[in-house]
C-alpha positions as a printed Julia matrix, in Angstrom:
211×3 Matrix{Float64}:
  38.44   83.28  -168.56
  35.29   83.29  -167.31
  34.3    84.96  -164.15
  32.83   81.5   -162.69
  36.0    80.01  -162.94
  37.85   78.56  -159.8
  41.14   79.72  -161.31
  40.78   83.41  -161.06
  38.51   86.65  -161.23
  35.54   87.59  -159.19
  33.98   85.08  -157.38
  30.16   84.61  -158.06
  27.72   81.88  -157.26
  27.12   79.47  -159.94
  23.18   78.65  -158.62
  20.63   81.09  -158.4
  19.76   81.58  -154.55
  16.8    80.12  -152.84
  14.76   82.99  -152.62
  13.88   81.93  -148.92
  16.5    80.67  -147.58
  19.79   82.08  -149.91
  18.42   85.9   -149.93
  19.44   88.25  -146.88
  16.94   90.5   -145.52
  19.23   93.58  -145.01
  21.3    95.16  -142.39
  18.8    97.98  -141.99
  15.75   95.41  -140.99
  13.23   96.21  -140.11
  13.07   99.28  -141.19
  14.36   98.74  -144.84
  13.88   95.08  -146.36
  14.58   93.11  -148.87
  11.33   91.25  -150.42
  10.64   88.46  -152.71
   7.57   89.04  -154.78
   5.68   86.12  -155.71
   2.2    87.77  -157.35
   1.28   91.19  -159.07
  -1.62   92.58  -159.2
  -2.24   91.78  -163.33
  -1.64   87.96  -162.3
  -4.63   85.68  -162.79
  -3.39   83.08  -161.12
  -1.91   82.59  -157.56
   1.8    81.79  -157.64
   3.6    80.37  -154.56
   7.25   79.63  -153.72
   8.06   76.31  -153.8
   9.82   75.49  -150.3
  11.94   72.91  -151.94
  13.68   73.87  -155.37
  12.87   77.83  -154.75
  10.71   77.83  -158.07
   7.35   79.64  -158.45
   5.08   76.98  -158.83
   1.02   77.48  -159.69
  -0.81   77.36  -156.33
  -4.69   78.1   -157.77
  -6.22   80.59  -160.13
  -7.6    83.59  -158.73
 -11.06   83.14  -157.98
 -13.74   85.49  -159.78
 -12.69   88.84  -160.33
 -10.44   88.72  -156.6
  -6.97   89.77  -157.55
  -4.42   90.82  -155.55
  -4.24   95.02  -155.44
  -0.65   95.38  -154.51
   2.38   93.2   -155.03
   2.73   90.37  -152.72
   5.56   87.81  -151.13
   7.19   87.34  -148.57
  10.67   88.13  -146.43
  13.55   86.41  -146.75
  15.01   84.31  -144.01
  11.54   84.88  -141.45
   9.41   81.97  -140.35
   5.81   82.23  -138.16
   6.92   79.51  -135.37
   6.47   80.03  -131.69
   7.94   83.69  -131.27
   5.45   85.17  -133.87
   2.47   83.22  -132.73
   3.42   84.23  -128.78
   2.76   87.72  -130.14
  -0.57   87.47  -131.99
  -1.87   85.69  -128.77
  -0.46   88.63  -126.62
  -2.07   91.14  -128.88
  -5.6    89.34  -129.05
  -5.86   87.92  -125.69
  -5.79   84.25  -126.85
  -3.76   81.06  -126.13
  -4.29   78.69  -128.66
  -2.76   80.16  -131.8
   0.23   78.79  -133.42
   2.46   80.08  -136.2
   1.28   78.8   -139.74
   5.12   78.01  -140.73
   5.59   79.83  -143.67
   7.9    83.36  -144.23
   6.13   86.3   -142.81
   4.11   87.55  -145.95
   4.45   91.43  -147.36
   2.43   93.25  -149.72
   3.88   96.32  -151.21
   2.77   99.34  -152.59
   4.2   100.48  -155.71
   2.62  103.8   -158.07
   4.78  101.86  -160.91
   3.16   99.41  -163.04
   5.48   95.91  -162.65
   4.38   93.36  -165.09
   6.15   90.21  -163.46
   6.83   88.49  -160.02
   9.74   86.21  -158.95
  11.91   89.6   -158.32
  13.58   91.27  -155.34
  12.39   94.74  -154.03
  13.7    97.18  -151.07
  10.27   97.9   -149.31
   9.54   99.84  -146.0
   7.27   98.4   -143.87
   4.49  100.68  -142.32
   1.96   98.41  -140.65
   0.19   95.11  -140.96
  -3.24   93.17  -140.71
  -3.15   90.44  -137.7
  -4.49   87.64  -139.49
  -5.89   84.16  -138.24
  -6.37   81.57  -140.42
  -7.96   78.56  -139.14
  -6.42   78.77  -135.82
  -2.78   80.08  -137.23
  -0.8    83.72  -137.11
  -0.7    84.35  -140.82
   0.39   88.18  -140.55
   0.31   90.0   -143.42
   2.67   93.11  -143.59
   2.16   96.14  -145.39
   5.0    98.28  -146.91
   5.76  100.63  -149.57
   8.13  100.25  -152.07
  11.69  102.54  -151.47
  11.51  105.49  -152.93
   8.11  105.53  -154.61
   7.39  108.57  -156.04
   3.59  108.61  -154.44
   4.01  105.77  -151.71
   7.42  106.25  -150.59
   6.99  108.95  -148.23
   4.13  107.19  -145.96
   6.09  106.37  -142.5
   2.71  104.5   -140.78
  -0.49  102.89  -141.92
  -2.15  105.91  -140.87
  -1.0   107.32  -144.37
  -2.66  104.69  -146.28
  -5.79  105.46  -147.77
  -8.73  103.58  -146.32
 -10.05  102.75  -149.76
  -6.9   100.63  -150.35
  -6.95   99.2   -146.84
 -10.33   97.43  -147.55
  -9.14   96.57  -150.8
  -6.58   94.26  -149.3
  -8.53   93.49  -146.46
 -11.43   91.79  -148.73
  -8.69   90.03  -150.5
  -7.19   88.26  -147.78
 -10.3    87.31  -146.31
 -11.46   85.85  -149.6
  -8.96   84.5   -151.68
  -8.63   81.08  -150.05
 -12.19   80.86  -150.43
 -13.55   77.86  -152.6
 -17.5    77.62  -153.79
 -18.86   75.42  -150.99
 -15.89   75.87  -148.52
 -15.37   78.99  -146.56
 -12.3    79.22  -144.44
 -12.4    80.26  -140.8
 -10.36   83.53  -141.3
 -10.29   86.47  -139.71
  -8.17   89.98  -139.4
  -8.55   91.01  -135.91
  -7.12   94.23  -136.16
  -5.0    96.56  -138.56
  -1.44   97.44  -136.79
   1.03  100.39  -137.26
   4.86  100.34  -137.82
   6.06   99.23  -134.87
   4.47   96.07  -134.22
   4.75   95.39  -137.92
   8.79   95.64  -137.25
   8.51   93.41  -134.1
   6.53   90.5   -136.16
   9.52   90.99  -138.53
  12.08   90.87  -135.6
  10.17   87.62  -134.04
  10.11   86.19  -137.95
  13.63   86.31  -138.19
  14.25   85.04  -134.78
  12.04   81.96  -135.54
  13.44   81.36  -138.63
  17.38   81.0   -136.95
  15.87   78.51  -134.43
  14.13   76.36  -136.68
  16.7    76.9   -139.75
């Protein structure tokens, strides 16, 4: 008898859960979180989750030689709205920033070569970039792969080599640029683990308020 039978056997879902709405962040959040990876460093196109179906779609080709230097995705059941925007306003002294209405983005440093996205990983946040993209809070958290042999012992952004920080900064400040159309995008500061935790908490609260 099939394990999916309604008449007996272990219960399991007949359908793949939506990566944003159907995956749990984990009961050790915000120190250890489940993340959904959309893009890996070898990708020459940028993949992005389709919010309706939950499948990956091609967003755009990566421009020039600009490829993401880390695993890149988002934190399930988070949302950048009022609470995330308020934190950004508080930290920058501004009053007009709004949430970008997307799940919270995250980069995950890993020593092993991972060949494709559309996967779940457990990660430990160590900091992030306070990024503002055309007036919207668009935080980019930085994490390390849990139990990674090289990065797994990092506990804060201070442990991350400056060269990696600079590569990530360059990617996020340029990855949406098109010839003749430069976006108004800035990183106001690089923050440590406690601010990353707060962004996650507020992202979870924003999600609960909106979904």
